[in-house]
RODO-2510 file (C-alpha; in nm, 4 decimals, decimal comma):
residues 207
     n   res          X          Y          Z
     1     m     9,5343     4,5890     2,3965
     2     g     9,6850     4,8967     2,5494
     3     g     9,5505     5,1110     2,2615
     4     v     9,3798     5,4471     2,2724
     5     s     9,0025     5,4381     2,2388
     6     t     8,8156     5,6310     1,9747
     7     t     8,6568     5,8389     2,2506
     8     d     8,9974     5,9296     2,3949
     9     r     9,1271     6,0275     2,0489
    10     a     8,8228     6,2453     1,9959
    11     r     8,8782     6,4224     2,3242
    12     g     9,2406     6,4952     2,2436
    13     p     9,5089     6,5437     2,5098
    14     q     9,3619     6,6279     2,8492
    15     p     9,5239     6,9091     3,0472
    16     d     9,6839     6,8058     3,3733
    17     r     9,4999     7,0178     3,6243
    18     a     9,6905     6,9037     3,9321
    19     p    10,0067     7,1123     3,8707
    20     k     9,7934     7,4237     3,8141
    21     q     9,6029     7,3612     4,1380
    22     d     9,9295     7,2972     4,3215
    23     r    10,0721     7,6254     4,1918
    24     s     9,7572     7,8079     4,2983
    25     r     9,7772     7,6637     4,6509
    26     a    10,1474     7,7477     4,6719
    27     t    10,0807     8,1067     4,5614
    28     r     9,8023     8,1420     4,8164
    29     q    10,0252     8,0162     5,0961
    30     r    10,3102     8,2496     4,9964
    31     l    10,0671     8,5418     5,0079
    32     l     9,9401     8,4435     5,3526
    33     e    10,2908     8,4022     5,4915
    34     a    10,3980     8,7344     5,3400
    35     a    10,0911     8,9078     5,4851
    36     v    10,1707     8,7752     5,8325
    37     a    10,5338     8,8884     5,8060
    38     c    10,4318     9,2337     5,6792
    39     l    10,1804     9,2825     5,9590
    40     a    10,4368     9,1807     6,2202
    41     e    10,7064     9,4085     6,0778
    42     h    10,5174     9,7083     5,9388
    43     g    10,1752     9,7075     6,1042
    44     w     9,8474     9,7658     5,9235
    45     a     9,9349    10,1020     5,7680
    46     g    10,2461     9,9676     5,5994
    47     s    10,0946     9,6395     5,4825
    48     t     9,9226     9,7063     5,1517
    49     v     9,8297     9,4383     4,9000
    50     a    10,1085     9,5656     4,6725
    51     v    10,3686     9,5341     4,9493
    52     v    10,2512     9,1825     5,0361
    53     a    10,2462     9,0765     4,6703
    54     e    10,6013     9,2029     4,6191
    55     r    10,7221     9,0184     4,9275
    56     a    10,5496     8,7000     4,8118
    57     g    10,7046     8,7327     4,4661
    58     v    10,3734     8,7503     4,2789
    59     s    10,1943     9,0195     4,0810
    60     r     9,9340     9,2390     4,2423
    61     g     9,6787     9,0946     4,0003
    62     a     9,7601     8,7415     4,1147
    63     a     9,7212     8,8518     4,4766
    64     q     9,3804     9,0045     4,4053
    65     h     9,2737     8,6910     4,2199
    66     h     9,3130     8,4987     4,5461
    67     f     9,2043     8,7812     4,7784
    68     p     8,9874     9,0472     4,6094
    69     t     9,0179     9,2960     4,8961
    70     r     9,2780     9,3897     5,1539
    71     e     9,0409     9,2791     5,4292
    72     d     9,0038     8,9369     5,2629
    73     l     9,3817     8,8965     5,2548
    74     f     9,4541     8,9907     5,6139
    75     t     9,1640     8,8125     5,7795
    76     a     9,2659     8,4999     5,5850
    77     a     9,6251     8,5563     5,6990
    78     v     9,5316     8,5726     6,0656
    79     e     9,3064     8,2685     6,0267
    80     y     9,6058     8,0901     5,8759
    81     v     9,8142     8,2046     6,1744
    82     a     9,5526     8,0717     6,4150
    83     e     9,5535     7,7328     6,2447
    84     q     9,9336     7,7266     6,2572
    85     r     9,9288     7,8141     6,6274
    86     s     9,6823     7,5369     6,7084
    87     t     9,8770     7,2844     6,5018
    88     a    10,2047     7,3871     6,6625
    89     l    10,0629     7,3589     7,0130
    90     r     9,9165     7,0137     6,9573
    91     a    10,2403     6,9025     6,7902
    92     l    10,4327     6,9852     7,1081
    93     f    10,2384     6,7172     7,2946
    94     p    10,1427     6,4493     7,0385
    95     q    10,0833     6,1948     7,3163
    96     g     9,9280     6,4481     7,5546
    97     a    10,1060     6,6522     7,8188
    98     a    10,1354     6,3607     8,0652
    99     g    10,0516     6,5849     8,3579
   100     d    10,3362     6,8321     8,2947
   101     r    10,1361     7,1470     8,3507
   102     r    10,4386     7,3738     8,3600
   103     a    10,5275     7,2631     8,0059
   104     v    10,1710     7,3366     7,8962
   105     v    10,1721     7,6825     8,0543
   106     s    10,5074     7,7589     7,8920
   107     a    10,3810     7,6432     7,5494
   108     l    10,0657     7,8555     7,5797
   109     v    10,2699     8,1609     7,6741
   110     d    10,4980     8,0991     7,3749
   111     l    10,1918     8,1231     7,1490
   112     y    10,1519     8,4855     7,2528
   113     t    10,5136     8,6016     7,2434
   114     g    10,6149     8,5406     6,8812
   115     p    10,5621     8,7088     6,5436
   116     l    10,2337     8,5256     6,4846
   117     f    10,0723     8,6948     6,7831
   118     r    10,2283     9,0289     6,6844
   119     a    10,0678     9,0021     6,3411
   120     a     9,7283     8,9227     6,4931
   121     l     9,7616     9,2175     6,7295
   122     h     9,8170     9,4600     6,4421
   123     l     9,5013     9,3314     6,2800
   124     w     9,3057     9,3829     6,6041
   125     v     9,4255     9,7439     6,6223
   126     a     9,3265     9,8017     6,2607
   127     a     8,9864     9,6409     6,3192
   128     s     8,9132     9,8850     6,6003
   129     d     8,9108    10,1661     6,3415
   130     e     8,7942     9,9834     6,0267
   131     d     8,4195     9,9235     6,0171
   132     q     8,4449     9,6679     5,7358
   133     l     8,7179     9,4742     5,9104
   134     r     8,5851     9,4750     6,2684
   135     p     8,3027     9,2164     6,2430
   136     r     8,5205     8,9740     6,0489
   137     v     8,8082     8,9949     6,2949
   138     t     8,5713     8,9766     6,5934
   139     e     8,4121     8,6583     6,4589
   140     l     8,7511     8,5080     6,3787
   141     e     8,8988     8,5858     6,7193
   142     a     8,5954     8,4381     6,8956
   143     r     8,6483     8,1135     6,7054
   144     v     9,0227     8,1147     6,7702
   145     g     8,9599     8,1821     7,1377
   146     r     8,7235     7,8856     7,1666
   147     e     8,9719     7,6568     6,9926
   148     t     9,2635     7,7696     7,2097
   149     h     9,0512     7,7209     7,5209
   150     r     8,9606     7,3657     7,4138
   151     i     9,3257     7,2833     7,3495
   152     a     9,4258     7,4225     7,6882
   153     v     9,1561     7,2228     7,8683
   154     d     9,2663     6,9029     7,6950
   155     l     9,6366     6,9526     7,7607
   156     l     9,5855     7,0527     8,1237
   157     n     9,3491     6,7603     8,1756
   158     a     9,1086     7,0051     8,3353
   159     d     8,7599     6,9000     8,4477
   160     e     8,5282     7,1845     8,3494
   161     t     8,2397     7,0327     8,5417
   162     r     8,4133     7,1546     8,8576
   163     p     8,3161     7,5083     8,9614
   164     g     8,5769     7,7660     8,8720
   165     t     8,7777     7,5450     8,6357
   166     r     8,6658     7,7189     8,3177
   167     e     8,7472     8,0587     8,4655
   168     t     9,0883     7,9350     8,5809
   169     v     9,1791     7,8149     8,2324
   170     q     9,0529     8,1393     8,0787
   171     g     9,2548     8,3355     8,3330
   172     l     9,5641     8,1449     8,2225
   173     l     9,5007     8,2400     7,8589
   174     d     9,4375     8,6034     7,9541
   175     m     9,7643     8,6038     8,1468
   176     a     9,9508     8,4559     7,8476
   177     r     9,8051     8,7242     7,6218
   178     g     9,9144     8,9930     7,8663
   179     l    10,2707     8,8593     7,8653
   180     g    10,2601     8,8665     7,4881
   181     l    10,1614     9,2329     7,4926
   182     a    10,4443     9,3145     7,7356
   183     n    10,6885     9,1331     7,5093
   184     l    10,6122     9,3726     7,2239
   185     l    10,8148     9,6428     7,3958
   186     t    11,0866     9,4537     7,5804
   187     d    11,2234     9,1003     7,5966
   188     d    11,0947     9,0068     7,9385
   189     r    11,2046     8,6440     7,9313
   190     a    11,3366     8,6179     8,2893
   191     r    11,0200     8,7583     8,4487
   192     r    10,8083     8,5503     8,2133
   193     e    10,9727     8,2301     8,3330
   194     r    10,8972     8,3187     8,6958
   195     v    10,5335     8,3920     8,6081
   196     v    10,5057     8,0605     8,4217
   197     a    10,6429     7,8719     8,7233
   198     q    10,3976     8,0454     8,9572
   199     w    10,0988     7,9774     8,7310
   200     a    10,1963     7,6122     8,6985
   201     a    10,1998     7,5837     9,0783
   202     l     9,8616     7,7562     9,1032
   203     l     9,7115     7,5229     8,8466
   204     e     9,8315     7,2171     9,0360
   205     e     9,6249     7,3366     9,3319
   206     a     9,3244     7,4692     9,1377
   207     l     9,2766     7,1825     8,8917
***
């Protein structure tokens, strides 16, 4: 009655693995967040594993335990960013966009004008010169692009069976990316708002 079995006594105290796993997940997330911040602030050249580890508050050995190579760390970081972007966009419209296409356009543009996009951009630039990095980033960006397109179609309530609809949605995403690139140099908020309003009006006619 409530006693300890002979088998349990023979096994001895069992280690609680959950806290160790929780610490490992927390360390991994800190490394990913630090990698994103380093890329956004310092670019590829200034974002070494040692710099990221120091920012995350972990040893370089701990960083390499989770991510054996620099490429592993930064492709995982941008994948993490992509997941955060998708989650954030869907969270803006938990019940759907209710036909407010201007709000959707504005939210999509916001995806490309913050530090998350800036971090991804630095990785793209690095991938253009790094043979080991290029195929991994290309594959990742293709997947991210498909996911972002699906989210946009859903939120805009777009019917892709209609000719030209897919291209219209893709044009919107290309435009948002272009505004994000422009925002790297100057805060172009006023012009961006006018472009968002114009695109929302165009989508009302096209979709």
